N, C-alpha and C positions, 0 to 999 in steps of 0.2 A: 798544146796547150790545154791546161786544165780551166775551165770556165764555169762558175757558179751561176747560175741564173735564178733570181727569185721572182717568184711568180711565172714559174717555167711551163706550168700546166695550162696556162691561161691562152687566151686568144693569140696576143702578140707573140709570148714567150715560147709557146709551143710550135711555131713556125720558126722562130729563132732557134730553138734546139736542134731542129730538122736541119737548119742551115749549117748549123756549127758542126753537126756529127758528120755531114756529108764532106765539110773540108778537113775532116780528120782530127777535130778537137775532141778531148772528152770532157762530158757535160754531166754536171749535178744539177738538180733541180731542188728548190728549197718552195714549198707552196703550203698552204695552209686549207687548200680546198675549200674555199669560202662557200656555203651552200647557195648562196644567190649567183655565183657564177658556174658553179659545180655542185647542182642540185643531187646529182645521182653519183658523185663520188669522180675518180680520176677519169677523164674522157679516153675512149679508145685510141683516139688519134696520138696520143703522147707515147713517142718513140720508146720502145722497150731498153734501148741501148743506153739510154740516160738513166742516170743512177737518181732517183725519185725520194727526197726525204720529206716527209710529211711534216710538216712545223710552221709555226707562227713566226714572224719577222719579228714581233715584240717579244719574242721569247729568247733572251739571250744565251741559253745553253744550246738552243736550236741553231743560233747564228753561229756560234762557235762550232758546232759540229759540222756545219754546212761548209766552213770556210776551210777546213783542214785539207791541206793539200793545194789549195786554189791558187791559181796564178792571177786570174783576173775575175772580176765580179761584174755581172749586168743585174742592176738593180731595178726590174719590172714590177714588183709587187706594190699595189696599192689600192686604195678604195677609189673607185671612179666614178664619175657622173657629177654635173654641176647641179642640176635640181636637188638630187636626194643630198647633198652635202648641206642645202640650207635648213634640212631639219634632222640631220643626224651629225651635228656638229661635232661632239665627242669622239663618235667614232672614226669620222676623218680625221681628227688629229691624231687619233690614239693610233692608226693604222699607217698614215702617211708621215706623220713627223716623229712621234715616238717611234714607229717601228725603224724608220730611217736613222734616227739616232742610235737604237739599239745595235743595230748592224753595224753602224760606224765606230760604236764603243768596241766591238768584238775586232773589227778591223785594226783599229789603232793598237788594240791589245797585242796582236801578232805583228806590228811592226809594219802595217800598211800592205798593199798588194801591187802587183805590176800595173794594175790600171784598173780604174773604176769607171763605168759607163751607166748612166743614170736615164732612164726616160721619164721626162718632165712632160709639162703641156703648154701648149699655146694659150690657154685660158688665162695664163699670168699676165699677159699683156693686156686684157680688156679689151677695149674696142682699139681697132687697129689706127693707124694714121691717116689723116686725110689732107688732101690738097685743096686749098682755096682758090677758085677758079678765076677770080678777079686778078690775082698778083702772083699765083703760083706757091704760095708760103703753105709749108707742110706744118700740120699742127696736130695736137692731140684735143680730145673733147672729152667732157665728164659723161659719165653713165647718164643713160636716158631715164628720165623719170615720167610717170602719167602725165602730168602737167605739160612735160616738153612735147610729148607725143600729141597730146590734144592741140596744142597750140601750132605746133609745126609739122605736124606728120611723124611718119615712120624714119626719117632718114635724118640723122644729125645735121644741124647747120651751124654755121660760125658764130659764136657768142658776141660776136662785133658787130660783124654786118650782116646777119642773120642769110646770108646767102646758103643755096645748097652745097655740100661740100662732095669730093670726090674721094673714094678710099684708095690707098695707095699700098704698096707691100710693106710689110712689116720686118725691119731688119732687127738683129739679136740685140742692139744696143738701145731699141726703144726702152721708154720707161715702162715699168711693171704697174699698170694701173687696174687689174682685175682685183675684184674685192670680193668676189663670191669664196665661199669656204674652200672649197675645191681647189680654185687657182691660188688662195694663200697657201694652201698646204704643198703645192707642188712647188710654190717659189720658195717656200721654207725647204724643202728637199734640196733644191739647188744650193743655195745659200750654206746649208749645214756641209754638203758634201764638197763644194768647192773649198770652205773654210779649213777642213779637216784634211784634205789633201793637200793644201798649201803648208799646213803646220807639219804635217808627217811626211811630206815629200812624195806624194805619189800623186799621178795624173789623174785628173778627174775630166771625163765630159759629160755634159749633159744635153741631151739630145730632146728640145722642144717638138713635140709631135703634134702635128695639126690632126685633123680629123681621120682617124685610121679606119678602114672597111676590109672585108673580106670574109673569105670562108673560115669557117669555125667560131666566127662572132656569134654571141650567144642571140638566139631567137625567141628567148623567154624572158629575157631580162630587160625591163622597160627604161633602163638609165646606161645601157651599154652603147649608145651611138645612133644618130639619127638614120643612118642608111639601114641598119639592123632593123631598129624601130619601125620605119615605113615597110620595108619588107615583110616584117611580121604582121602587120595589118593587111597588107594585099594578100598574103598566103591563108589569112583567117577570113576572107572576104569581107574586109572593112576597107574603107578610103583611108589613106595617110592623112594625119591631122597635122596640118600646117599653122603655127601662129603667125601672127602679125599679119601682113600682107602678102607673105612668101617671098618678099622682095629681098631678105636678107642673106647674106651670102657666107659660106665657109669654103674652106680649102681641104679638098680630099684627096687621100694618097694610099695605095694599095698596102696592104700589110707585108705583102711580098718586097714592095719597094722599102718599106720600114726595116724588115730584117736585113736587107742589104745594106742600108745605111749602118744599122748597128754591127754587123759583122766588119764594115770598113773602120768603124770606130775603135774594133778590138785589135785589129790586124794592121792597119797602117801607120806608119810614123805619123805622130801629131805635131804641128806647130806649136803647140801650147795647150793649156787647159782653158776650159769655159765653155760656153754654149752655143750650139748649132741648131737651127731650124730645120725640122725635116717636114717638108710640105711639098705640093706639087708646083705651087706658085700661082694655081690658077683658082680665081673666085668662081663658086656656083651658087646661083640663086637656088634655093631651098624648096620654091614651089618646082622648079625645072628638075631638081634632083627626085622628087616625088613622080612626077612625070616620066622620068626615065626608068625608074626603077619599076614602074607600072608596064613599060612597054617591054622591059627584059623578063620580066615576069608571066608575060603573054597575056595581060591585063590592059591593053592599050586605053580602053573606053571607060576604065576606071578614073574619074577626076578626084584630085586630092581635095580635102576639106579646109579650106581656107578661113580660119575662124575670126580673125582681126582681134584676138585676145593677147595680151602683152604678159609675158613670164617675167616676174620681176628679177632683174640683175641680168638679163640677156644682153647680148651685143648685138650690134647690126651688122658689122662687116670686120672680119680680120682674115688675112692671107698671106702667106709667107714669102720675104725676100730670100731666095734661095742660092744665093751667090756665095755665102760662107760654105755651105755644104759642098759646093762643087770644089772650091779652092781647099779645103780642110781634108774632104774625104773622098773626092773625086766622084761624088755621088748626083747622079741625075734619075729622076724617075724613069723608069721604062714601061710600067702598066699603063696603058691608056685607060681612062675612065670609062670608055665603052666596053672594052675587053674586061676590066675588073669587075665592075656591077654584073655583066653577063656570067662570068664564073661564080660570081656569090649565088645568084639566081638559081643556077644551075645546082650547085651543092646544097642551097637551103631547101630546095624542093623534095631532097630524099631525108630531110630532118624534120623530127616534131617541132611544132610551132606554138606557141601562146602568145596571144595578144594581152600585154599588160598596160596598156596606155590608160585604159579606164581607171584603174587603180592607182596608178602614178598621179593622174591628174586630180582625182580625189584627195590625196595627200597634199597636192599643192593647194586646192582650193580650201582646205581644211584650215591651213595655215595662212591663207589670203597671199600667196604668192603667185596665183593666176589670176588677171583681172577678167571680168565680162569683158563682151566685145566693146572696143573702144570706137567711140564714132569719129569718123574722119573730119579733121579740120576744113573749115571753108576751103574749097578749091584744091584738096587733096584728096584721093580715092584708095581706099584700102585695098582695091582690087587690082 
């Protein structure tokens, strides 16, 4: 099979290229080599057996050339990161929405493809669903605001009874309530690709990735993901910076498991088109993540700096319901959290590292997107 991977020189894309080549596929990569992710050009780890076409997803000519002779497309090219999207709105819309539209125009002009797999994001969900303990009702809650936090604490409460809620897994049919710019662009990617696939008659599968981590993740880009950001801090002699009280949770999945899921989406017969969650199904507290990384980095005595600050737009909890991934793709994660972060720590120790957190925080403060430490409401502790 001949596969085009947009963004194939990046963190996830390069591992996917390796897997596809090993499986005997012919692979072409279209990548702009954005300096934020590739400050020194193509990485040495990009497999030479893959055909690299340096070009921008927003360039119709580049898309037309990259699609020549291709059977399947994996669209992984994107501007990533929630925080940066809040002050680079035009860039995120341009790359993620216009870039996807340009690729779709090129696909439509050639009459479609055998299959299109799109890597999207769990950020589209916003806050995950919650169960109300008093009666078991599952509900969604509005995005938190500073007045909410000052009154009720960090955890969302039921707007009717004001009781503390319990986070539950997020299924694919949950309403998409994410309102940050990055989340909206990834949602638009899904809607555009699913719509064009239905019109032109080619199957589309959107994989909503939860928090991906692993080797090759940038250790210099402060918007790449919390695991790499924490590890970069530790390897430069700084404690991880944890916002809120550290009790917020995310669902982490190894890049190796993600590429296995993408390969299944390419190779397996599909029951239909639509969206599939790709996560572990396990929520992890962010403070615990920081401590676990300190341990595998050989720095178990380094305590995370829990700031009590609120980054506007951040959710509290969201983790995957993974039943559809099992049913549609036969997929279940195989890399344990402990093994995955240990592998990352070993690989990261051999690479140059730069801590960019201070600069990223300065950008947020300049735009009033990061609060000062919020006082805990009466009876509620931030620690």
